[in-house]
ChimeraX commands (.cxc) that place a marker at each C-alpha (Angstrom):
marker #1 position -83.84,-82.63,-43.24 radius 0.5
marker #1 position -85.50,-83.06,-46.41 radius 0.5
marker #1 position -84.32,-84.97,-49.37 radius 0.5
marker #1 position -83.04,-81.85,-51.19 radius 0.5
marker #1 position -81.18,-80.70,-48.27 radius 0.5
marker #1 position -79.65,-84.07,-47.66 radius 0.5
marker #1 position -78.56,-84.35,-51.41 radius 0.5
marker #1 position -77.05,-80.88,-51.26 radius 0.5
marker #1 position -75.20,-81.71,-48.20 radius 0.5
marker #1 position -73.73,-84.81,-49.86 radius 0.5
marker #1 position -72.76,-82.77,-53.08 radius 0.5
marker #1 position -70.93,-80.16,-50.84 radius 0.5
marker #1 position -69.15,-83.05,-48.97 radius 0.5
marker #1 position -68.13,-84.46,-52.33 radius 0.5
marker #1 position -66.90,-81.17,-53.83 radius 0.5
marker #1 position -65.01,-80.37,-50.41 radius 0.5
marker #1 position -63.37,-84.08,-50.65 radius 0.5
marker #1 position -62.22,-83.59,-54.31 radius 0.5
marker #1 position -60.75,-80.16,-53.59 radius 0.5
marker #1 position -58.89,-81.79,-50.60 radius 0.5
marker #1 position -57.76,-84.48,-52.73 radius 0.5
marker #1 position -56.45,-82.18,-55.68 radius 0.5
marker #1 position -54.43,-80.14,-53.03 radius 0.5
marker #1 position -52.55,-83.40,-51.68 radius 0.5
marker #1 position -51.90,-84.52,-55.30 radius 0.5
marker #1 position -50.48,-81.21,-56.33 radius 0.5
marker #1 position -48.73,-80.45,-53.28 radius 0.5
marker #1 position -44.97,-80.73,-53.79 radius 0.5
marker #1 position -43.75,-83.82,-52.26 radius 0.5
marker #1 position -41.41,-83.26,-49.37 radius 0.5
marker #1 position -38.00,-85.06,-49.33 radius 0.5
marker #1 position -37.11,-84.50,-53.05 radius 0.5
marker #1 position -34.70,-82.18,-53.99 radius 0.5
marker #1 position -35.45,-79.84,-57.07 radius 0.5
marker #1 position -32.38,-80.44,-59.19 radius 0.5
marker #1 position -32.76,-76.87,-60.75 radius 0.5
marker #1 position -32.91,-75.19,-57.36 radius 0.5
marker #1 position -29.11,-74.51,-57.31 radius 0.5
marker #1 position -29.03,-73.41,-61.03 radius 0.5
marker #1 position -32.04,-70.97,-60.27 radius 0.5
marker #1 position -30.64,-69.40,-57.31 radius 0.5
marker #1 position -27.45,-68.82,-59.08 radius 0.5
marker #1 position -29.20,-67.05,-61.92 radius 0.5
marker #1 position -31.35,-65.22,-59.60 radius 0.5
marker #1 position -28.21,-64.02,-57.47 radius 0.5
marker #1 position -25.97,-63.07,-60.21 radius 0.5
marker #1 position -28.85,-61.31,-62.08 radius 0.5
marker #1 position -27.96,-63.34,-65.42 radius 0.5
marker #1 position -29.40,-62.13,-68.73 radius 0.5
marker #1 position -30.71,-64.50,-71.21 radius 0.5
marker #1 position -27.52,-64.93,-73.24 radius 0.5
marker #1 position -25.84,-65.67,-69.85 radius 0.5
marker #1 position -28.37,-68.21,-68.99 radius 0.5
marker #1 position -27.89,-70.01,-72.15 radius 0.5
marker #1 position -24.18,-70.41,-71.67 radius 0.5
marker #1 position -24.60,-71.14,-68.00 radius 0.5
marker #1 position -27.02,-74.14,-69.14 radius 0.5
marker #1 position -24.44,-75.48,-71.55 radius 0.5
marker #1 position -21.78,-75.25,-68.83 radius 0.5
marker #1 position -24.21,-77.11,-66.34 radius 0.5
marker #1 position -24.75,-79.85,-69.06 radius 0.5
marker #1 position -21.05,-80.33,-69.26 radius 0.5
marker #1 position -20.48,-80.26,-65.67 radius 0.5
marker #1 position -23.18,-82.89,-65.00 radius 0.5
marker #1 position -21.54,-85.08,-67.68 radius 0.5
marker #1 position -18.06,-84.76,-65.93 radius 0.5
marker #1 position -19.39,-85.42,-62.38 radius 0.5
marker #1 position -21.64,-88.18,-63.58 radius 0.5
marker #1 position -18.61,-90.17,-65.18 radius 0.5
marker #1 position -16.76,-89.79,-61.95 radius 0.5
marker #1 position -19.71,-90.81,-59.81 radius 0.5
marker #1 position -19.91,-93.96,-61.75 radius 0.5
marker #1 position -16.26,-94.81,-61.31 radius 0.5
marker #1 position -16.78,-94.53,-57.61 radius 0.5
marker #1 position -19.78,-96.63,-57.68 radius 0.5
marker #1 position -17.90,-99.30,-59.55 radius 0.5
marker #1 position -15.14,-99.18,-57.14 radius 0.5
marker #1 position -17.39,-99.22,-54.09 radius 0.5
marker #1 position -18.80,-102.26,-55.61 radius 0.5
marker #1 position -15.46,-103.73,-55.91 radius 0.5
marker #1 position -14.57,-102.90,-52.39 radius 0.5
marker #1 position -17.80,-104.46,-50.87 radius 0.5
marker #1 position -17.20,-107.63,-52.70 radius 0.5
marker #1 position -14.25,-108.00,-50.68 radius 0.5
marker #1 position -16.42,-108.64,-47.75 radius 0.5
marker #1 position -17.29,-111.88,-49.16 radius 0.5
marker #1 position -13.71,-113.06,-48.87 radius 0.5
marker #1 position -12.78,-115.09,-45.77 radius 0.5
marker #1 position -9.25,-113.64,-45.74 radius 0.5
marker #1 position -8.47,-109.89,-45.07 radius 0.5
marker #1 position -7.35,-108.07,-47.96 radius 0.5
marker #1 position -4.92,-104.99,-48.27 radius 0.5
marker #1 position -6.70,-104.36,-51.50 radius 0.5
marker #1 position -9.31,-102.53,-49.74 radius 0.5
marker #1 position -6.81,-99.65,-49.02 radius 0.5
marker #1 position -5.94,-99.22,-52.41 radius 0.5
marker #1 position -9.53,-99.23,-53.46 radius 0.5
marker #1 position -10.38,-96.56,-50.78 radius 0.5
marker #1 position -7.38,-94.56,-51.80 radius 0.5
marker #1 position -8.77,-94.65,-55.51 radius 0.5
marker #1 position -12.15,-93.31,-54.34 radius 0.5
marker #1 position -10.78,-90.67,-52.65 radius 0.5
marker #1 position -8.79,-89.58,-55.70 radius 0.5
marker #1 position -11.83,-89.61,-57.79 radius 0.5
marker #1 position -13.81,-87.64,-55.15 radius 0.5
marker #1 position -10.85,-85.26,-55.37 radius 0.5
marker #1 position -11.13,-84.99,-59.04 radius 0.5
marker #1 position -15.00,-84.36,-58.53 radius 0.5
marker #1 position -14.23,-81.32,-56.24 radius 0.5
marker #1 position -11.58,-79.99,-58.46 radius 0.5
marker #1 position -14.44,-80.02,-61.34 radius 0.5
marker #1 position -16.56,-78.25,-59.05 radius 0.5
marker #1 position -14.44,-75.46,-58.39 radius 0.5
marker #1 position -13.40,-75.34,-62.07 radius 0.5
marker #1 position -17.28,-74.91,-62.67 radius 0.5
marker #1 position -17.57,-72.03,-60.45 radius 0.5
marker #1 position -14.56,-70.34,-62.02 radius 0.5
marker #1 position -16.16,-70.50,-65.38 radius 0.5
marker #1 position -19.40,-69.02,-63.87 radius 0.5
marker #1 position -17.19,-66.19,-62.59 radius 0.5
marker #1 position -15.68,-65.68,-66.03 radius 0.5
marker #1 position -19.38,-65.64,-67.34 radius 0.5
marker #1 position -20.40,-62.41,-65.12 radius 0.5
marker #1 position -20.12,-59.10,-66.25 radius 0.5
marker #1 position -17.92,-56.57,-64.31 radius 0.5
marker #1 position -21.12,-55.25,-62.62 radius 0.5
marker #1 position -22.12,-58.75,-61.55 radius 0.5
marker #1 position -18.49,-59.61,-59.91 radius 0.5
marker #1 position -19.74,-58.39,-56.54 radius 0.5
marker #1 position -22.78,-60.48,-56.52 radius 0.5
marker #1 position -20.65,-63.42,-57.52 radius 0.5
marker #1 position -18.42,-62.61,-54.45 radius 0.5
marker #1 position -21.37,-62.57,-52.13 radius 0.5
marker #1 position -22.56,-65.97,-53.72 radius 0.5
marker #1 position -19.27,-67.65,-53.35 radius 0.5
marker #1 position -19.66,-67.11,-49.67 radius 0.5
marker #1 position -22.86,-69.14,-49.74 radius 0.5
marker #1 position -22.05,-71.88,-52.33 radius 0.5
marker #1 position -21.93,-74.64,-49.62 radius 0.5
marker #1 position -25.25,-73.63,-48.08 radius 0.5
marker #1 position -26.80,-73.58,-51.48 radius 0.5
marker #1 position -25.34,-76.96,-52.56 radius 0.5
marker #1 position -25.82,-78.63,-49.11 radius 0.5
marker #1 position -28.58,-81.20,-49.91 radius 0.5
marker #1 position -29.16,-82.08,-46.11 radius 0.5
marker #1 position -30.02,-78.57,-45.49 radius 0.5
marker #1 position -32.30,-78.02,-48.25 radius 0.5
marker #1 position -33.98,-81.24,-47.26 radius 0.5
marker #1 position -34.36,-79.66,-43.51 radius 0.5
marker #1 position -35.77,-76.59,-45.03 radius 0.5
marker #1 position -38.27,-78.47,-46.88 radius 0.5
marker #1 position -39.67,-80.25,-43.90 radius 0.5
marker #1 position -40.20,-77.01,-41.90 radius 0.5
marker link #1:1,2 radius 0.2
marker link #1:2,3 radius 0.2
marker link #1:3,4 radius 0.2
marker link #1:4,5 radius 0.2
marker link #1:5,6 radius 0.2
marker link #1:6,7 radius 0.2
marker link #1:7,8 radius 0.2
marker link #1:8,9 radius 0.2
marker link #1:9,10 radius 0.2
marker link #1:10,11 radius 0.2
marker link #1:11,12 radius 0.2
marker link #1:12,13 radius 0.2
marker link #1:13,14 radius 0.2
marker link #1:14,15 radius 0.2
marker link #1:15,16 radius 0.2
marker link #1:16,17 radius 0.2
marker link #1:17,18 radius 0.2
marker link #1:18,19 radius 0.2
marker link #1:19,20 radius 0.2
marker link #1:20,21 radius 0.2
marker link #1:21,22 radius 0.2
marker link #1:22,23 radius 0.2
marker link #1:23,24 radius 0.2
marker link #1:24,25 radius 0.2
marker link #1:25,26 radius 0.2
marker link #1:26,27 radius 0.2
marker link #1:27,28 radius 0.2
marker link #1:28,29 radius 0.2
marker link #1:29,30 radius 0.2
marker link #1:30,31 radius 0.2
marker link #1:31,32 radius 0.2
marker link #1:32,33 radius 0.2
marker link #1:33,34 radius 0.2
marker link #1:34,35 radius 0.2
marker link #1:35,36 radius 0.2
marker link #1:36,37 radius 0.2
marker link #1:37,38 radius 0.2
marker link #1:38,39 radius 0.2
marker link #1:39,40 radius 0.2
marker link #1:40,41 radius 0.2
marker link #1:41,42 radius 0.2
marker link #1:42,43 radius 0.2
marker link #1:43,44 radius 0.2
marker link #1:44,45 radius 0.2
marker link #1:45,46 radius 0.2
marker link #1:46,47 radius 0.2
marker link #1:47,48 radius 0.2
marker link #1:48,49 radius 0.2
marker link #1:49,50 radius 0.2
marker link #1:50,51 radius 0.2
marker link #1:51,52 radius 0.2
marker link #1:52,53 radius 0.2
marker link #1:53,54 radius 0.2
marker link #1:54,55 radius 0.2
marker link #1:55,56 radius 0.2
marker link #1:56,57 radius 0.2
marker link #1:57,58 radius 0.2
marker link #1:58,59 radius 0.2
marker link #1:59,60 radius 0.2
marker link #1:60,61 radius 0.2
marker link #1:61,62 radius 0.2
marker link #1:62,63 radius 0.2
marker link #1:63,64 radius 0.2
marker link #1:64,65 radius 0.2
marker link #1:65,66 radius 0.2
marker link #1:66,67 radius 0.2
marker link #1:67,68 radius 0.2
marker link #1:68,69 radius 0.2
marker link #1:69,70 radius 0.2
marker link #1:70,71 radius 0.2
marker link #1:71,72 radius 0.2
marker link #1:72,73 radius 0.2
marker link #1:73,74 radius 0.2
marker link #1:74,75 radius 0.2
marker link #1:75,76 radius 0.2
marker link #1:76,77 radius 0.2
marker link #1:77,78 radius 0.2
marker link #1:78,79 radius 0.2
marker link #1:79,80 radius 0.2
marker link #1:80,81 radius 0.2
marker link #1:81,82 radius 0.2
marker link #1:82,83 radius 0.2
marker link #1:83,84 radius 0.2
marker link #1:84,85 radius 0.2
marker link #1:85,86 radius 0.2
marker link #1:86,87 radius 0.2
marker link #1:87,88 radius 0.2
marker link #1:88,89 radius 0.2
marker link #1:89,90 radius 0.2
marker link #1:90,91 radius 0.2
marker link #1:91,92 radius 0.2
marker link #1:92,93 radius 0.2
marker link #1:93,94 radius 0.2
marker link #1:94,95 radius 0.2
marker link #1:95,96 radius 0.2
marker link #1:96,97 radius 0.2
marker link #1:97,98 radius 0.2
marker link #1:98,99 radius 0.2
marker link #1:99,100 radius 0.2
marker link #1:100,101 radius 0.2
marker link #1:101,102 radius 0.2
marker link #1:102,103 radius 0.2
marker link #1:103,104 radius 0.2
marker link #1:104,105 radius 0.2
marker link #1:105,106 radius 0.2
marker link #1:106,107 radius 0.2
marker link #1:107,108 radius 0.2
marker link #1:108,109 radius 0.2
marker link #1:109,110 radius 0.2
marker link #1:110,111 radius 0.2
marker link #1:111,112 radius 0.2
marker link #1:112,113 radius 0.2
marker link #1:113,114 radius 0.2
marker link #1:114,115 radius 0.2
marker link #1:115,116 radius 0.2
marker link #1:116,117 radius 0.2
marker link #1:117,118 radius 0.2
marker link #1:118,119 radius 0.2
marker link #1:119,120 radius 0.2
marker link #1:120,121 radius 0.2
marker link #1:121,122 radius 0.2
marker link #1:122,123 radius 0.2
marker link #1:123,124 radius 0.2
marker link #1:124,125 radius 0.2
marker link #1:125,126 radius 0.2
marker link #1:126,127 radius 0.2
marker link #1:127,128 radius 0.2
marker link #1:128,129 radius 0.2
marker link #1:129,130 radius 0.2
marker link #1:130,131 radius 0.2
marker link #1:131,132 radius 0.2
marker link #1:132,133 radius 0.2
marker link #1:133,134 radius 0.2
marker link #1:134,135 radius 0.2
marker link #1:135,136 radius 0.2
marker link #1:136,137 radius 0.2
marker link #1:137,138 radius 0.2
marker link #1:138,139 radius 0.2
marker link #1:139,140 radius 0.2
marker link #1:140,141 radius 0.2
marker link #1:141,142 radius 0.2
marker link #1:142,143 radius 0.2
marker link #1:143,144 radius 0.2
marker link #1:144,145 radius 0.2
marker link #1:145,146 radius 0.2
marker link #1:146,147 radius 0.2
marker link #1:147,148 radius 0.2
marker link #1:148,149 radius 0.2
marker link #1:149,150 radius 0.2
marker link #1:150,151 radius 0.2
marker link #1:151,152 radius 0.2
marker link #1:152,153 radius 0.2
view
């Protein structure tokens, strides 16, 4: 192998390595949930126009604020609950904290339900059938475990 062929082989090998490196760097990492995936699925399945998308985004923003506020309350209560583990004496306070966590989780589910009622109100008459079909799949769309399994395949 002469010097030119050797250098050409090295350059070709480096170019292939660079392409492979770019591929792995730009490849979407598995295990991460795309936060806009459900929104995009709903927009697509309901065939929202641009005005509906703008209104829908406003609804999403408010929905996220409401849910986040309640999630924060749950986190505070869980911290309080787990601090009881540091006590030597069993406490009945854990039952009341767990009950309060359940009430807040119930409120979150109510927030979700109202959010979808608002989405339905956003639909035009010709989109109501699409909404009814979507309603049957809502648990699948928002099941993050299922999304993660599908991304691993």
